[in-house]
C-alpha positions as YAML, in Angstrom:
chain: A
units: angstrom
residues:
- id: 1
  name: MET
  ca: [2.80, 31.95, -6.50]
- id: 2
  name: LYS
  ca: [-0.48, 33.78, -6.10]
- id: 3
  name: LEU
  ca: [-3.40, 32.65, -4.00]
- id: 4
  name: GLN
  ca: [-5.72, 32.70, -7.02]
- id: 5
  name: THR
  ca: [-3.68, 30.05, -8.82]
- id: 6
  name: ALA
  ca: [-2.63, 27.85, -5.88]
- id: 7
  name: ARG
  ca: [-3.30, 24.12, -6.30]
- id: 8
  name: GLN
  ca: [-2.74, 21.18, -4.00]
- id: 9
  name: GLY
  ca: [0.48, 19.42, -4.90]
- id: 10
  name: ARG
  ca: [0.54, 15.74, -5.80]
- id: 11
  name: ASN
  ca: [2.33, 14.73, -2.60]
- id: 12
  name: GLU
  ca: [0.96, 17.55, -0.47]
- id: 13
  name: GLY
  ca: [-1.49, 16.71, 2.30]
- id: 14
  name: PRO
  ca: [-4.50, 18.89, 3.15]
- id: 15
  name: MET
  ca: [-2.75, 20.35, 6.20]
- id: 16
  name: GLU
  ca: [0.32, 21.44, 4.22]
- id: 17
  name: PHE
  ca: [-1.84, 22.88, 1.46]
- id: 18
  name: ALA
  ca: [-3.93, 24.81, 3.98]
- id: 19
  name: GLY
  ca: [-0.76, 26.28, 5.46]
- id: 20
  name: ARG
  ca: [0.42, 27.37, 2.05]
- id: 21
  name: CYS
  ca: [-2.99, 28.94, 1.27]
- id: 22
  name: LYS
  ca: [-2.94, 30.76, 4.59]
- id: 23
  name: GLU
  ca: [0.54, 32.09, 3.92]
- id: 24
  name: LEU
  ca: [-0.50, 33.30, 0.46]
- id: 25
  name: ALA
  ca: [-3.62, 34.93, 1.92]
- id: 26
  name: GLN
  ca: [-1.50, 36.84, 4.44]
- id: 27
  name: ARG
  ca: [0.53, 38.25, 1.56]
- id: 28
  name: VAL
  ca: [-2.69, 39.59, 0.06]
- id: 29
  name: MET
  ca: [-3.35, 41.65, 3.17]
- id: 30
  name: SER
  ca: [-1.59, 44.94, 2.70]
- id: 31
  name: LYS
  ca: [-0.50, 47.15, 5.52]
- id: 32
  name: VAL
  ca: [-3.26, 49.66, 5.93]
- id: 33
  name: ASN
  ca: [-3.63, 52.13, 8.79]
- id: 34
  name: ASN
  ca: [-7.41, 52.41, 8.58]
- id: 35
  name: PRO
  ca: [-8.90, 49.80, 10.98]
- id: 36
  name: ILE
  ca: [-12.12, 49.42, 8.95]
- id: 37
  name: ALA
  ca: [-10.20, 48.88, 5.71]
- id: 38
  name: LYS
  ca: [-7.90, 46.45, 7.51]
- id: 39
  name: LEU
  ca: [-10.89, 44.43, 8.74]
- id: 40
  name: ILE
  ca: [-12.43, 44.32, 5.26]
- id: 41
  name: ILE
  ca: [-9.16, 43.23, 3.68]
- id: 42
  name: ARG
  ca: [-8.65, 40.56, 6.34]
- id: 43
  name: GLU
  ca: [-12.18, 39.18, 5.84]
- id: 44
  name: ASN
  ca: [-11.76, 39.13, 2.06]
- id: 45
  name: ALA
  ca: [-8.40, 37.37, 2.35]
- id: 46
  name: ALA
  ca: [-9.93, 34.78, 4.69]
- id: 47
  name: ARG
  ca: [-12.79, 34.12, 2.25]
- id: 48
  name: MET
  ca: [-10.36, 33.88, -0.65]
- id: 49
  name: CYS
  ca: [-8.21, 31.46, 1.33]
- id: 50
  name: VAL
  ca: [-11.15, 29.15, 2.11]
- id: 51
  name: ALA
  ca: [-12.42, 29.33, -1.47]
- id: 52
  name: ARG
  ca: [-9.02, 28.53, -3.00]
- id: 53
  name: PHE
  ca: [-8.36, 25.73, -0.52]
- id: 54
  name: VAL
  ca: [-11.74, 24.08, -1.09]
- id: 55
  name: THR
  ca: [-11.77, 24.41, -4.87]
- id: 56
  name: SER
  ca: [-8.19, 23.20, -5.27]
- id: 57
  name: LEU
  ca: [-8.28, 20.06, -3.17]
- id: 58
  name: SER
  ca: [-7.70, 16.96, -5.23]
- id: 59
  name: TRP
  ca: [-9.83, 13.92, -6.02]
- id: 60
  name: VAL
  ca: [-12.73, 12.71, -3.94]
- id: 61
  name: VAL
  ca: [-11.59, 14.70, -0.92]
- id: 62
  name: GLY
  ca: [-12.14, 17.96, -2.78]
- id: 63
  name: CYS
  ca: [-15.63, 16.97, -3.92]
- id: 64
  name: GLN
  ca: [-16.71, 15.95, -0.43]
- id: 65
  name: VAL
  ca: [-15.37, 19.13, 1.17]
- id: 66
  name: ARG
  ca: [-17.03, 21.29, -1.51]
- id: 67
  name: TYR
  ca: [-20.39, 19.59, -0.85]
- id: 68
  name: ALA
  ca: [-20.10, 20.46, 2.85]
- id: 69
  name: HIS
  ca: [-19.72, 24.23, 2.18]
- id: 70
  name: PRO
  ca: [-17.32, 24.97, 5.06]
- id: 71
  name: LYS
  ca: [-17.49, 28.47, 6.51]
- id: 72
  name: SER
  ca: [-13.91, 28.70, 7.74]
- id: 73
  name: LEU
  ca: [-10.49, 27.37, 6.83]
- id: 74
  name: ARG
  ca: [-10.39, 25.38, 10.07]
- id: 75
  name: GLU
  ca: [-13.68, 23.66, 9.21]
- id: 76
  name: ALA
  ca: [-12.49, 22.97, 5.66]
- id: 77
  name: VAL
  ca: [-9.18, 21.54, 6.88]
- id: 78
  name: ASN
  ca: [-10.91, 19.30, 9.44]
- id: 79
  name: LEU
  ca: [-13.26, 17.97, 6.76]
- id: 80
  name: ALA
  ca: [-10.40, 17.47, 4.31]
- id: 81
  name: LEU
  ca: [-8.30, 15.60, 6.88]
- id: 82
  name: ALA
  ca: [-11.23, 13.32, 7.76]
- id: 83
  name: MET
  ca: [-12.01, 12.65, 4.10]
- id: 84
  name: ASP
  ca: [-8.34, 12.11, 3.24]
- id: 85
  name: GLU
  ca: [-7.96, 9.59, 6.05]
- id: 86
  name: ALA
  ca: [-11.15, 7.78, 5.01]
- id: 87
  name: GLU
  ca: [-9.94, 7.68, 1.40]
- id: 88
  name: LYS
  ca: [-6.56, 6.24, 2.44]
- id: 89
  name: LYS
  ca: [-8.26, 3.64, 4.60]
- id: 90
  name: GLU
  ca: [-10.55, 2.65, 1.74]
- id: 91
  name: ARG
  ca: [-7.58, 2.26, -0.62]
- id: 92
  name: ARG
  ca: [-5.74, 0.13, 1.97]
- id: 93
  name: ASN
  ca: [-8.78, -2.12, 2.40]
- id: 94
  name: GLN
  ca: [-9.15, -2.60, -1.34]
- id: 95
  name: THR
  ca: [-5.51, -3.55, -1.80]
- id: 96
  name: CYS
  ca: [-5.77, -6.14, 0.98]
- id: 97
  name: TYR
  ca: [-8.38, -8.09, -0.97]
- id: 98
  name: THR
  ca: [-7.02, -7.72, -4.49]
- id: 99
  name: GLY
  ca: [-6.71, -11.09, -6.17]
- id: 100
  name: SER
  ca: [-8.43, -13.05, -3.42]
- id: 101
  name: ASP
  ca: [-11.70, -14.97, -3.58]
- id: 102
  name: GLU
  ca: [-13.36, -12.41, -1.29]
- id: 103
  name: SER
  ca: [-12.77, -9.61, -3.80]
- id: 104
  name: ALA
  ca: [-14.61, -11.56, -6.48]
- id: 105
  name: GLY
  ca: [-17.63, -11.91, -4.22]
- id: 106
  name: GLN
  ca: [-16.94, -15.58, -3.45]
- id: 107
  name: LEU
  ca: [-16.77, -16.93, 0.03]
- id: 108
  name: PRO
  ca: [-13.75, -19.00, 1.04]
- id: 109
  name: ARG
  ca: [-14.37, -22.74, 1.07]
- id: 110
  name: SER
  ca: [-14.99, -24.41, 4.37]
- id: 111
  name: PRO
  ca: [-13.03, -27.59, 5.14]
- id: 112
  name: GLY
  ca: [-16.13, -29.76, 4.63]
- id: 113
  name: ASN
  ca: [-16.70, -28.36, 1.13]
- id: 114
  name: SER
  ca: [-13.22, -28.89, -0.20]
- id: 115
  name: ARG
  ca: [-12.64, -31.35, -3.03]
- id: 116
  name: ARG
  ca: [-10.45, -33.50, -0.88]
- id: 117
  name: GLY
  ca: [-13.17, -33.70, 1.77]
- id: 118
  name: ARG
  ca: [-15.78, -34.80, -0.80]
- id: 119
  name: ASN
  ca: [-13.45, -37.39, -2.33]
- id: 120
  name: ASN
  ca: [-12.74, -38.88, 1.06]
- id: 121
  name: SER
  ca: [-16.42, -39.06, 1.96]
- id: 122
  name: GLU
  ca: [-17.26, -40.61, -1.43]
- id: 123
  name: LYS
  ca: [-14.62, -43.32, -0.91]
- id: 124
  name: ASN
  ca: [-15.94, -44.10, 2.56]
- id: 125
  name: SER
  ca: [-19.53, -44.57, 1.33]
...
């Protein structure tokens, strides 16, 4: 697979995808004897790696990392990991409340407001 067409896999985390991008970028760097040419090729490969990583991240994580305009792969990976963790936490929180009164915007009933409590107080009066 080429660096230009790399995409984050469905079950691939940001760290694994970054490693794969880095490996593909290293393949781009050819063995050149000229130190100036080597430096230019290395810088271009690094830029390509960051660009491919950032543009190929999936879902909300990718959007957030793109908005941040990271300058290096390390910065992009750190942002992606933070966003990925926040996204997972948000999904976990939403599934905890699915189907409950809190998710519908209703507060749970207090013991004094229950039907049984009102019926008992009505009988006593």
